[in-house]
ChimeraX commands (.cxc) that place a marker at each C-alpha (Angstrom):
marker #1 position -17.67,73.91,17.64 radius 0.5
marker #1 position -18.10,72.80,21.06 radius 0.5
marker #1 position -19.72,69.50,21.58 radius 0.5
marker #1 position -22.01,68.92,24.37 radius 0.5
marker #1 position -21.74,66.06,26.35 radius 0.5
marker #1 position -23.97,63.18,26.31 radius 0.5
marker #1 position -25.67,62.01,29.25 radius 0.5
marker #1 position -24.81,58.24,29.87 radius 0.5
marker #1 position -26.98,55.73,30.52 radius 0.5
marker #1 position -26.73,52.28,32.03 radius 0.5
marker #1 position -29.23,49.40,31.90 radius 0.5
marker #1 position -29.62,46.51,33.84 radius 0.5
marker #1 position -32.33,44.23,32.75 radius 0.5
marker #1 position -34.62,42.55,34.75 radius 0.5
marker #1 position -33.67,39.03,36.09 radius 0.5
marker #1 position -36.83,37.36,35.10 radius 0.5
marker #1 position -35.61,34.11,34.04 radius 0.5
marker #1 position -34.77,33.67,37.48 radius 0.5
marker #1 position -38.26,33.98,38.71 radius 0.5
marker #1 position -39.94,31.86,36.00 radius 0.5
marker #1 position -37.43,28.88,36.48 radius 0.5
marker #1 position -36.85,29.40,40.64 radius 0.5
marker #1 position -33.89,27.90,42.40 radius 0.5
marker #1 position -34.64,24.71,42.62 radius 0.5
marker #1 position -35.35,21.79,40.64 radius 0.5
marker #1 position -34.59,20.81,36.73 radius 0.5
marker #1 position -33.61,17.81,35.15 radius 0.5
marker #1 position -32.70,14.40,37.62 radius 0.5
marker #1 position -29.02,13.51,36.33 radius 0.5
marker #1 position -29.75,9.97,36.87 radius 0.5
marker #1 position -32.76,9.78,35.21 radius 0.5
marker #1 position -31.14,11.42,32.42 radius 0.5
marker #1 position -28.19,9.08,32.12 radius 0.5
marker #1 position -31.22,6.02,32.50 radius 0.5
marker #1 position -32.80,7.19,29.66 radius 0.5
marker #1 position -29.39,7.64,27.40 radius 0.5
marker #1 position -28.29,4.21,28.61 radius 0.5
marker #1 position -31.75,2.65,27.13 radius 0.5
marker #1 position -31.43,4.78,24.23 radius 0.5
marker #1 position -27.85,3.61,23.36 radius 0.5
marker #1 position -28.91,0.09,24.42 radius 0.5
marker #1 position -31.64,-0.21,21.91 radius 0.5
marker #1 position -29.88,1.34,18.79 radius 0.5
marker #1 position -27.00,-1.28,19.73 radius 0.5
marker #1 position -29.44,-3.93,20.13 radius 0.5
marker #1 position -30.51,-3.26,16.63 radius 0.5
marker #1 position -29.14,-0.86,14.13 radius 0.5
marker #1 position -25.53,-1.05,15.35 radius 0.5
marker #1 position -25.31,-4.54,14.49 radius 0.5
marker #1 position -27.22,-3.79,11.36 radius 0.5
marker #1 position -24.54,-0.52,10.26 radius 0.5
marker #1 position -21.41,-2.65,11.51 radius 0.5
marker #1 position -21.90,-5.69,8.91 radius 0.5
marker #1 position -20.76,-4.15,6.45 radius 0.5
marker #1 position -17.40,-3.52,7.81 radius 0.5
marker #1 position -17.26,-6.70,9.10 radius 0.5
marker #1 position -17.92,-8.49,5.92 radius 0.5
marker #1 position -15.32,-6.21,3.79 radius 0.5
marker #1 position -12.95,-7.51,6.63 radius 0.5
marker #1 position -12.84,-10.44,6.07 radius 0.5
marker #1 position -13.34,-10.08,2.01 radius 0.5
marker #1 position -9.87,-8.23,2.68 radius 0.5
marker #1 position -8.87,-10.48,4.67 radius 0.5
marker #1 position -9.97,-13.84,2.75 radius 0.5
marker #1 position -8.17,-11.92,-0.60 radius 0.5
marker #1 position -4.38,-11.31,1.02 radius 0.5
marker #1 position -4.43,-14.91,2.39 radius 0.5
marker #1 position -5.42,-16.11,-1.07 radius 0.5
marker #1 position -2.17,-14.31,-2.37 radius 0.5
marker #1 position 0.75,-13.84,1.03 radius 0.5
marker #1 position 2.86,-12.29,-1.76 radius 0.5
marker #1 position 0.16,-9.47,-2.04 radius 0.5
marker #1 position -1.16,-8.40,1.57 radius 0.5
marker #1 position -0.04,-5.40,0.74 radius 0.5
marker #1 position -2.80,-4.07,-1.56 radius 0.5
marker #1 position -5.39,-5.72,1.28 radius 0.5
marker #1 position -4.52,-3.64,4.38 radius 0.5
marker #1 position -5.83,-0.72,4.15 radius 0.5
marker #1 position -9.28,-2.53,3.58 radius 0.5
marker #1 position -8.38,-4.60,6.88 radius 0.5
marker #1 position -7.29,-1.38,8.41 radius 0.5
marker #1 position -10.12,0.86,7.77 radius 0.5
marker #1 position -12.88,-1.71,8.19 radius 0.5
marker #1 position -10.88,-2.71,11.58 radius 0.5
marker #1 position -11.04,0.58,12.44 radius 0.5
marker #1 position -14.16,1.67,12.18 radius 0.5
marker #1 position -15.28,-1.00,14.14 radius 0.5
marker #1 position -12.88,-0.49,16.88 radius 0.5
marker #1 position -13.77,3.63,16.87 radius 0.5
marker #1 position -18.16,2.44,17.40 radius 0.5
marker #1 position -18.13,-1.03,19.29 radius 0.5
marker #1 position -17.65,0.30,23.21 radius 0.5
marker #1 position -20.55,2.63,22.62 radius 0.5
marker #1 position -22.65,-0.01,21.73 radius 0.5
marker #1 position -21.47,-2.40,24.61 radius 0.5
marker #1 position -18.60,-4.68,22.65 radius 0.5
marker #1 position -15.84,-3.53,23.78 radius 0.5
marker #1 position -14.43,-6.79,23.67 radius 0.5
marker #1 position -14.19,-5.88,19.92 radius 0.5
marker #1 position -13.05,-2.95,20.24 radius 0.5
marker #1 position -10.04,-4.78,21.93 radius 0.5
marker #1 position -9.19,-6.89,19.02 radius 0.5
marker #1 position -9.82,-4.15,16.38 radius 0.5
marker #1 position -7.41,-1.84,18.20 radius 0.5
marker #1 position -5.16,-4.86,18.20 radius 0.5
marker #1 position -5.98,-5.68,14.99 radius 0.5
marker #1 position -5.33,-2.25,13.55 radius 0.5
marker #1 position -2.02,-1.78,15.54 radius 0.5
marker #1 position -0.72,-4.98,13.77 radius 0.5
marker #1 position -1.82,-3.56,9.86 radius 0.5
marker #1 position 0.03,-0.11,11.26 radius 0.5
marker #1 position 3.54,-1.48,11.66 radius 0.5
marker #1 position 5.88,-1.35,9.03 radius 0.5
marker #1 position 6.80,-4.66,8.74 radius 0.5
marker #1 position 3.40,-6.60,8.09 radius 0.5
marker #1 position 4.15,-9.91,5.37 radius 0.5
marker #1 position 2.73,-13.02,4.86 radius 0.5
marker #1 position 4.09,-14.65,7.89 radius 0.5
marker #1 position 1.16,-12.33,10.14 radius 0.5
marker #1 position -1.15,-14.11,8.37 radius 0.5
marker #1 position -2.38,-16.43,11.19 radius 0.5
marker #1 position -2.77,-13.43,13.98 radius 0.5
marker #1 position -4.57,-11.31,11.35 radius 0.5
marker #1 position -6.64,-14.63,10.96 radius 0.5
marker #1 position -6.84,-14.89,14.21 radius 0.5
marker #1 position -8.07,-11.33,14.96 radius 0.5
marker #1 position -11.05,-11.31,12.04 radius 0.5
marker #1 position -11.95,-14.40,13.67 radius 0.5
marker #1 position -12.60,-13.13,16.28 radius 0.5
marker #1 position -14.86,-10.48,15.48 radius 0.5
marker #1 position -16.85,-12.20,13.64 radius 0.5
marker #1 position -17.43,-14.25,16.21 radius 0.5
marker #1 position -17.95,-11.88,18.48 radius 0.5
marker #1 position -20.61,-10.13,16.40 radius 0.5
marker #1 position -22.24,-13.12,15.08 radius 0.5
marker #1 position -22.66,-14.43,18.83 radius 0.5
marker #1 position -23.57,-11.02,20.22 radius 0.5
marker #1 position -20.98,-11.28,23.35 radius 0.5
marker #1 position -21.72,-7.83,24.52 radius 0.5
marker #1 position -19.09,-6.17,27.72 radius 0.5
marker #1 position -16.32,-9.12,28.55 radius 0.5
marker #1 position -18.29,-12.30,26.21 radius 0.5
marker #1 position -17.85,-14.40,28.76 radius 0.5
marker #1 position -16.94,-17.91,28.81 radius 0.5
marker #1 position -15.94,-17.17,25.22 radius 0.5
marker #1 position -14.82,-13.25,25.55 radius 0.5
marker #1 position -12.05,-14.53,28.35 radius 0.5
marker #1 position -11.15,-17.97,25.46 radius 0.5
marker #1 position -10.78,-15.32,22.90 radius 0.5
marker #1 position -8.42,-12.84,24.96 radius 0.5
marker #1 position -6.50,-15.82,25.88 radius 0.5
marker #1 position -5.64,-17.14,22.15 radius 0.5
marker #1 position -5.16,-13.30,20.95 radius 0.5
marker #1 position -2.48,-13.09,23.98 radius 0.5
marker #1 position -0.56,-16.36,23.70 radius 0.5
marker #1 position -0.72,-15.74,19.95 radius 0.5
marker #1 position 0.68,-12.17,19.91 radius 0.5
marker #1 position 3.35,-13.85,22.18 radius 0.5
marker #1 position 4.08,-16.22,19.77 radius 0.5
marker #1 position 4.07,-14.66,16.58 radius 0.5
marker #1 position 3.12,-10.88,15.32 radius 0.5
marker #1 position 4.87,-8.22,13.77 radius 0.5
marker #1 position 8.80,-8.93,13.41 radius 0.5
marker #1 position 8.92,-11.92,14.65 radius 0.5
marker #1 position 10.32,-15.06,13.07 radius 0.5
marker #1 position 7.43,-17.72,12.57 radius 0.5
marker link #1:1,2 radius 0.2
marker link #1:2,3 radius 0.2
marker link #1:3,4 radius 0.2
marker link #1:4,5 radius 0.2
marker link #1:5,6 radius 0.2
marker link #1:6,7 radius 0.2
marker link #1:7,8 radius 0.2
marker link #1:8,9 radius 0.2
marker link #1:9,10 radius 0.2
marker link #1:10,11 radius 0.2
marker link #1:11,12 radius 0.2
marker link #1:12,13 radius 0.2
marker link #1:13,14 radius 0.2
marker link #1:14,15 radius 0.2
marker link #1:15,16 radius 0.2
marker link #1:16,17 radius 0.2
marker link #1:17,18 radius 0.2
marker link #1:18,19 radius 0.2
marker link #1:19,20 radius 0.2
marker link #1:20,21 radius 0.2
marker link #1:21,22 radius 0.2
marker link #1:22,23 radius 0.2
marker link #1:23,24 radius 0.2
marker link #1:24,25 radius 0.2
marker link #1:25,26 radius 0.2
marker link #1:26,27 radius 0.2
marker link #1:27,28 radius 0.2
marker link #1:28,29 radius 0.2
marker link #1:29,30 radius 0.2
marker link #1:30,31 radius 0.2
marker link #1:31,32 radius 0.2
marker link #1:32,33 radius 0.2
marker link #1:33,34 radius 0.2
marker link #1:34,35 radius 0.2
marker link #1:35,36 radius 0.2
marker link #1:36,37 radius 0.2
marker link #1:37,38 radius 0.2
marker link #1:38,39 radius 0.2
marker link #1:39,40 radius 0.2
marker link #1:40,41 radius 0.2
marker link #1:41,42 radius 0.2
marker link #1:42,43 radius 0.2
marker link #1:43,44 radius 0.2
marker link #1:44,45 radius 0.2
marker link #1:45,46 radius 0.2
marker link #1:46,47 radius 0.2
marker link #1:47,48 radius 0.2
marker link #1:48,49 radius 0.2
marker link #1:49,50 radius 0.2
marker link #1:50,51 radius 0.2
marker link #1:51,52 radius 0.2
marker link #1:52,53 radius 0.2
marker link #1:53,54 radius 0.2
marker link #1:54,55 radius 0.2
marker link #1:55,56 radius 0.2
marker link #1:56,57 radius 0.2
marker link #1:57,58 radius 0.2
marker link #1:58,59 radius 0.2
marker link #1:59,60 radius 0.2
marker link #1:60,61 radius 0.2
marker link #1:61,62 radius 0.2
marker link #1:62,63 radius 0.2
marker link #1:63,64 radius 0.2
marker link #1:64,65 radius 0.2
marker link #1:65,66 radius 0.2
marker link #1:66,67 radius 0.2
marker link #1:67,68 radius 0.2
marker link #1:68,69 radius 0.2
marker link #1:69,70 radius 0.2
marker link #1:70,71 radius 0.2
marker link #1:71,72 radius 0.2
marker link #1:72,73 radius 0.2
marker link #1:73,74 radius 0.2
marker link #1:74,75 radius 0.2
marker link #1:75,76 radius 0.2
marker link #1:76,77 radius 0.2
marker link #1:77,78 radius 0.2
marker link #1:78,79 radius 0.2
marker link #1:79,80 radius 0.2
marker link #1:80,81 radius 0.2
marker link #1:81,82 radius 0.2
marker link #1:82,83 radius 0.2
marker link #1:83,84 radius 0.2
marker link #1:84,85 radius 0.2
marker link #1:85,86 radius 0.2
marker link #1:86,87 radius 0.2
marker link #1:87,88 radius 0.2
marker link #1:88,89 radius 0.2
marker link #1:89,90 radius 0.2
marker link #1:90,91 radius 0.2
marker link #1:91,92 radius 0.2
marker link #1:92,93 radius 0.2
marker link #1:93,94 radius 0.2
marker link #1:94,95 radius 0.2
marker link #1:95,96 radius 0.2
marker link #1:96,97 radius 0.2
marker link #1:97,98 radius 0.2
marker link #1:98,99 radius 0.2
marker link #1:99,100 radius 0.2
marker link #1:100,101 radius 0.2
marker link #1:101,102 radius 0.2
marker link #1:102,103 radius 0.2
marker link #1:103,104 radius 0.2
marker link #1:104,105 radius 0.2
marker link #1:105,106 radius 0.2
marker link #1:106,107 radius 0.2
marker link #1:107,108 radius 0.2
marker link #1:108,109 radius 0.2
marker link #1:109,110 radius 0.2
marker link #1:110,111 radius 0.2
marker link #1:111,112 radius 0.2
marker link #1:112,113 radius 0.2
marker link #1:113,114 radius 0.2
marker link #1:114,115 radius 0.2
marker link #1:115,116 radius 0.2
marker link #1:116,117 radius 0.2
marker link #1:117,118 radius 0.2
marker link #1:118,119 radius 0.2
marker link #1:119,120 radius 0.2
marker link #1:120,121 radius 0.2
marker link #1:121,122 radius 0.2
marker link #1:122,123 radius 0.2
marker link #1:123,124 radius 0.2
marker link #1:124,125 radius 0.2
marker link #1:125,126 radius 0.2
marker link #1:126,127 radius 0.2
marker link #1:127,128 radius 0.2
marker link #1:128,129 radius 0.2
marker link #1:129,130 radius 0.2
marker link #1:130,131 radius 0.2
marker link #1:131,132 radius 0.2
marker link #1:132,133 radius 0.2
marker link #1:133,134 radius 0.2
marker link #1:134,135 radius 0.2
marker link #1:135,136 radius 0.2
marker link #1:136,137 radius 0.2
marker link #1:137,138 radius 0.2
marker link #1:138,139 radius 0.2
marker link #1:139,140 radius 0.2
marker link #1:140,141 radius 0.2
marker link #1:141,142 radius 0.2
marker link #1:142,143 radius 0.2
marker link #1:143,144 radius 0.2
marker link #1:144,145 radius 0.2
marker link #1:145,146 radius 0.2
marker link #1:146,147 radius 0.2
marker link #1:147,148 radius 0.2
marker link #1:148,149 radius 0.2
marker link #1:149,150 radius 0.2
marker link #1:150,151 radius 0.2
marker link #1:151,152 radius 0.2
marker link #1:152,153 radius 0.2
marker link #1:153,154 radius 0.2
marker link #1:154,155 radius 0.2
marker link #1:155,156 radius 0.2
marker link #1:156,157 radius 0.2
marker link #1:157,158 radius 0.2
marker link #1:158,159 radius 0.2
marker link #1:159,160 radius 0.2
marker link #1:160,161 radius 0.2
marker link #1:161,162 radius 0.2
marker link #1:162,163 radius 0.2
marker link #1:163,164 radius 0.2
marker link #1:164,165 radius 0.2
marker link #1:165,166 radius 0.2
view
């Protein structure tokens, strides 16, 4: 049996969308960015601080427990790391890059293999700094208070830290 060839037809769809939209106009990028920044700022000023408070409280409780029983610091390490990791991940987005710096430093400190009771002062500095940042709402670089906190962190980090003798 011989098959007959069917004729192939190519259909080109009309370009109606170009006619409807045109070749100019659209979203004003600068306006869209300004509106997005305003929305993020509003969230930072209200719900972010509410949302981050439980993480800060978890960090404070875990540190207090570790400080009360320095020999058992490893038991509280995960809770401190998880809380500081959450703080680190969210703070910069909502206008608190100073908190990101301290939370990142704390995560790195807690991630070190040899963290022991001798590191409690440095851990405490981080926890106190984060508490200060959020209670005083130190946005951006934190001004004079932020500069002092960073200076204290740098000094303390140079003097102590995982693996260094006190």
